N, C-alpha and C positions, 0 to 999 in steps of 0.2 A: 485377632487382637495381638497375638504375640509378635507378628511381623511389624505391627504399628509401634509396639514398645521398643523393638530392636531398632527401627528406623529413627524414632525420637531420641533414643540413647546415642545412636551414632551421630545424629545431627548436633546434639548437645556436646558430645565429646569433641567433634570437629570444631565447633565454635569456641570451646574452651582452649583447644590447642592453638587455634588462630589467634585468639585474644592474648595468650601468653607469649606469642611470638610477633605481635603486631609491630613492635619497634624494628625487628629484623626485616619484616616485609617492607616496612617504610624505607629502611636504608637501602634495600635491594632496588626499590623503585627509583631512588635518587641516583644510584651509581650504575653506569652503563654495564650491561652484562656481556660476557664473552659469547661469541657466536657458537653455533653447533652444539648447543646444550640440550641434553635429553630430558624429557619431562620428569622421569623418575630418578635417574642416576646423575643428572647434571652433566658435568664434565667427565664423570667416571668412565663412560664408555670409550673415551679417547685413550684410556690407559690399557685397553684390551690389546693383547698381542705380546710381542717379545720386548726386551729391554730397549731395542732401537725405536720401536713404536712409542714406548712410554716417553723416551727423551724427545722425540719429535713433537709429541703433544705438549710437553712442558715448554719447548722452544716456541711453539705456536702461541701458547698462552702468554709468554713473555712478549712476543712480537705484538699480539693484539693489545696487551696492556699498554705498551709504549704508544700504540696508535691512538689510544684513548687518553693520552696525556699522563700515563703513569698510574692511573687509578681505574680499576674495573672490579666487577663482581662475578662470582661463579659458584654454583651449587656443586657440592660433592656429596651425593646422597641428599640428606636433609640438612646438611651443614652449609651455611653460607660463608664463603671465603671472600674477603676483600683482597684483591690482587694488587700488589704495589711494585712499581719500578721507579718511583719518584723518590730521589734521595732525601729531601727534607721530610717527607712523610714517613719514610722508613726510619729515619733518625728518631722521630717522635715515638714511633711504635717500639723501637729497640730500647728506649729509655723508660717507657711507661708500661709496656706489656711484657713482663718478665717470664710469665708462664708459657712453656712450650705447649704446642697444640696437642691435647690429649687424644684427639680424634685419630692421629696417626702414631704418636709416640707410645701409646699403650702397647702396640705390637712390638716395638723395639724392647720394651721392658720385659717381654716374655723371654728375651735372650739375655739382656744386660742387667735386668733388675733395676734398682734405684741408683745406678751409677751416676755420677755428677751431672753430665750433660743431658741425661734422659730423665732425671728425677724431678718431682714437683719442687717448687721454689723453696718450701720449708725444709726440704732435705738437701738440695744442692747448695743452697746459700751457706750454711755452716760447714758443709763438707769442702767447699771451695777454699775456705780459710785454712782448714786442716791440711789440704793438699798443697797449698802454696809454697811451703818451704822447699819442696823438691824443685819447683820451677824458678827459684831465685837464680839470677844470672850467675852468681858465684858457683852454685851447684851445677848448673847446666854446663858451664865451662869445663867442669871436671869430667863431664861425659863425652866431650868432643873426641878424646883419644879413642873411645869405643866406636864412635861414628867413623873415625879414620880407619881403624883396624877392619871393621866390617865392610866398609866401602872398598878397601883394597882387595879383600876377598872377592867382592863383586866384580871388579874390573879384571882381576886375574882369571876368574871363571869365564868371563865374557870373551877372553882371547880365543876360545874355541870357535867363535863365530867369524873370525877373520877369514876372508876369502870365500865365504859361503853364501854371500848375498843377503837377502832380506831375512830378518829374524825379529821375534817379539822381545823387546827390551823389558817388558813387564815382568817376565818370570825371574829375571835377575834382580830388578829393583825391588820387587815386592818381598823377595826372600831376604834382601839386604835390610829393608826397613823392619821386617819381622824379627830378624836376629838382633838388630840394634835396639828395638823396643823391648825384646825379651831380656836382653842384658841390662838395660837401664831401668826396666820396670820391675822385674822380679829377680834380677841378679843371677839369671840362669842362661847358660849358653845353649840355645835351642838348635843351632847348627842346621837350620832349614836350607841354607845355601848349599850345604853338602847333601841335603836330603830334601829336595823340593816337594816331596809328597808327605812331609811331616804332618801327622794326623791332626795336630792342634791348628796348624795353618789351614788345612783343608776344612776342619770343623767350623772354624770362625768364618772362613770365606763362604762356604755353602750355607751356613746358618743365617748370616746377615743378608745374603741374596734372597733367601726365602722370606725373610721379614719384610724386605723392601717391596717385593712383589705383592705380598698380602696387603701392605699398607695402602697401595695405590689401586686396589681392586675391591670396591665396597662389598661385593657379593661374597668375599672371603672373610669379612669382618666378624660376623657372628661366630662365637666359639662353638656353638652347636653344629655349625656347618664345617668349620675348619678342622675341628678335632675328629671328625669322621672321614676325613680325606686321607689318602695314602701319604701325601706330602707331610702331614703332621707327624707321623711315625718317623720319617726321615729327619725332620727337624729336631725331634726329641733325642734321637740317636746322636746327632752332632752336638747338641747341647750337653747331654750327659757326659760325652767324652771330654769336652772342653772343661767342664766343671770338675771332673775327677782329676784331671791333670793339675789344674790350678789349686784345688784343695790340698793336694799332696805337697805342692810347692809351698803353700802358705803355712802349713803345719811345720814343715822343715825350717822355714824362715823364722817362725816364732821361736823355735828352740835355739836357732843361731843367734837371734837378737838377744835372747835371755843370757846366753853364754857370753856373748861379746859385752853385754852390759856389766856382767860380773868382772870382765877383764878391762872394763872402763874404755871400751872402744866407742867413740862418739862420731867419727867421720863416716857418715852414711851418704851414699850417692844414689842408690837404687830406690825406686818409687815405693816398693813394698815395705822396705825397712823404715823409710821416712813416715809412711802412713801409720805403721805400728806404733812408732814413738810419738809422733805429733798428735795422734788421736787419743793418747792417754796411757800408752804403754801396753805391756803384755796382758795385764789384768783388767785395766780400766778403759782400754781403747776400743777400736773397731772390733766387731765380731768377725768370725771367719767369713760369714756371708757378706758383710759390708766390705771387707777387704777384697773378696772375690769380685764384687760388683765394680769397685773402682779399678781393679786390674783389668777386667773385661773392657771397660771404657778405654783404658789406655791401649790395650791390645788392638781394639777395633779402630778407634780414631787415630791413634798414633801410627799404626801400620798403613791402613788403606789410604788415609788422607795424604800422608807424606809420599807414599809410593806413586799415587796417581799424579800428584803435583810434579814430582821429579820426572815422570815419564812424559807428561805433556811438554814440559820445558825442553827435554831432550829431543822430542820429535820436532818442536818448533825450531830449535837450533839447527837440526839437520836440514830444514827447509830454507833457512836464512843464513847462508854461509858468511855474509858480511857481518851479521850480528855475532856469529860464532867466533869470527876473527877478532872482534873487539873484546870478547870475553877472554880469548887466548892471550891477547896483548896484556890485559890486566893480570892474568895469571903469571905471565912472564915478569911483570913488574914486582909481584909479590914473592914469587918462588925462584925467579931466575931460571937457570937451566937445571936446577937440582930436582931430585925426586923425594925431597925430605917430607916429613910428616906434616899434614895440615894441623895447625894448632888453633886454639881459641883466639889467640891474638891475631891470626891471619884473617879470620872470617869478617870482621868489621871493615877490613880494607878492600874486600871484594864487593865494591859498591855497584859496579855495572852488572855483575852477576846477579846481585840482589834485585836490580831493576828488571833484568830478564825474567827472573822468577816471579816477580809481582805482576808483570805484564802477562805472563803465562797464566797466572791465577785469575787475572781479569778476564781473559778470553775463555778460559776453561776451568772455572771454579769446580773443585771436586764435589762440592755440595751445591747443586744448581738451584735448589729452593729450600727455604726454611719457613716454618709456620709458628705463629704465636696465638695464644688465646686472648680474647678481650673479656675482662671481668667488670669493667666500669666504663663509663663514657670517656672516650678519647677524641679530642678535636684535632683534626689534621690541619696543616697549613692551608689547605684548599677550602676549609670551612666545613667539610664533611665530618659528621660525628659518628664514630664507631660505637656500637652498643654491646652490652653484655649478651653472651650467647653466640657471638660471631667469632670467626678466626681470621687471621691475616696471613696471606701467603706472600712472602717476599720472594719474588722471582729474580734470583741473583743473575741468572743467565740474561734476562731482559735488561736488568739494571746495568750490567757491565757492557751491554751492546746498544745502549740508548744513544742515538745520534744527537738527541737534544742536549746530552751532557758530555759526550765524548767527541762529537763532530762527525762529519760525513765518513771519516775513515775508522769508525768505531770497530769494524770487523777486522781491521788490519793489526798485525803484530808489530808494535813499535815500543821497545823498552825505554826509549827516550822520554816517554811520558812520566817515568818514575826516576829518572836520572837527574839528580840535582845540578851537576856541572853543565847540563845542556841548556842552551838558550832557546830551546824549542818552546813555542808558545801554544802548541796544540795539546794542551792538557785540560783535563776536566776542571771546571772552576769550583766544583764542590768536593771537598775531601771525603765526604761520606758516600760518594758514588761508587765505592768499591766494597767488596766483601770485607777487606781489611779495615775499612773506615766505619761501616755501619754496625758491625758486630760488636757486642760488648767484648772487650779484649779478653781473650781466653789465654790461660797460662800456656796451653799447648802450642800456640802460635810461635812463641820464641823457640820452643823445643823443635818444632817442625822446620823452622828456618835454619837453625844450626845443622840439623841432620841433612836437609836437602842441599844446602850450600856445600857441605863437606863432600857429599856424594857427587854432585855435579862437578866440583873442582877436580876431584880425582879422576872422574870419567873423562873430562876434557883434557886433562894433562896427559892422559894415556892414548886417547883415540880421537880421531876426527869423525864426527857424526855426519852421515850421508843419508839422503832420502831413499825410499824404495827404488829399486832398479827399474828403469823404464818410465818413471813418473815424469809427466810433462810439466814444464814450468807453470803453465796456466793452472794445472791441477794443484800444484804446491802452494799457490796463493789463495786457494779457496779454503773456507773453514773445514776443519777436520770432521768427518762423520763420527758421531758419538752415540753412546747408549747410556742408560741409567739403571743401575741396580741400587745399591746403597750409596754408591759414589758414581759420578759420571766418568766414563772411560772411552777410549778410542775403539771404534768398531774392529779395527784390524789388529788389536792387541799391542798397539804402539810399535809398528814396524819401522825399522831403520836398518842401515848398514854401517859398518865401522871400518876405518883404516887405522893402522897403528902409526902413531907419530914417531918420528925419529927423535933421539935424545935431544938434538939441538933445537927441535921445534918447540920445546917447552922450557 
């Protein structure tokens, strides 16, 4: 009789589970599913392997979604994801589904906490307003001299690579962005360019890599499993080291702000000082934990995103000398033959360089996918209704390479798509068909653009970028092999060569 009771209980439980999810199953039946889906893990098995394997699977998912007209479905464990590469649908989701997907973001919170971009809506929305004074154009323009100084250190150090053939530009760019973020975020000179093994840089880099790997592998999701693996101890070690450093900086900055307030100093440009004051001051503002969460977001997003974007742009310029020559001509028009400092007034004039950067972001978005949760019915332009309990995966890689929106040459690098003076008609007809268009405008986009343009301007004024030695022309026109950790990166570490320009060349 016991087994009968167990069987009946199991049947009733299964029926209740199915009934509570009936709308999800109905939606799945209406939306074509991606191929090669496992019965238990769904698309999860496609993420087994290394970071290159994970990126290949995300690329395949984007390609399949495009083939289904920009709308498809996929299980990841027991969670149903609606995969989108259709710009109008993505625009609707971006405006109506503000909550990031908890299925994966909860793992990032183990490192970041409730920092703005990783927090639930009720936390990030008010914090966004508190953070906004730092990202005003007036304040960001004051930071440009820091970008210039740090990027000059970068190109000076890079001189050691002259005549040595191929090298990874990543190690120079990521330490530049880390130092630039450190100075503008916490008012602290980290000097990681002089010390590439800086433990804070290593801790953040290794910790976020571990989080990204866990998020894409469902069998690592249960805490009872993950916390009993050796990798968890390594993760905690990195996390504790980063926290200890930042907590020390925060305490020091609180005392400094208090002292400066007594001296009536009000001109603050670094992120930490702005947060302390705009959140309510020393006594009524953010706690030390809240300050640390926001600084962690800035250190992770501001560093890795900008570094990745600059590196992809540099590699593409090395492969397309005609485009690099156009950028150089624009630099000559702005700077002449001088080696003067890049100023905030110069950057808006570098319009073609900005087009190069945007086209690079289109082809190689640092974040190739983003996910949102659905908490109420959302009707897409196609007529499909998303229901509570599902998630949306916006496949940015697929979106940016959709031939339906970008034409047959969607895989080709053509900055003219974003260059206003051009008479080029081969542009996407939908402005929301890029990462820059469909995302809710983030404050850090302006910050990243100023930092990246400054770095690229100083890099190209000093050096000519060349592709790896021995690379065939046909190979240089193919898409770059890429991998996915927390950001998408080039498999070869962004390999280039450089030649020093003569003074008259700039």
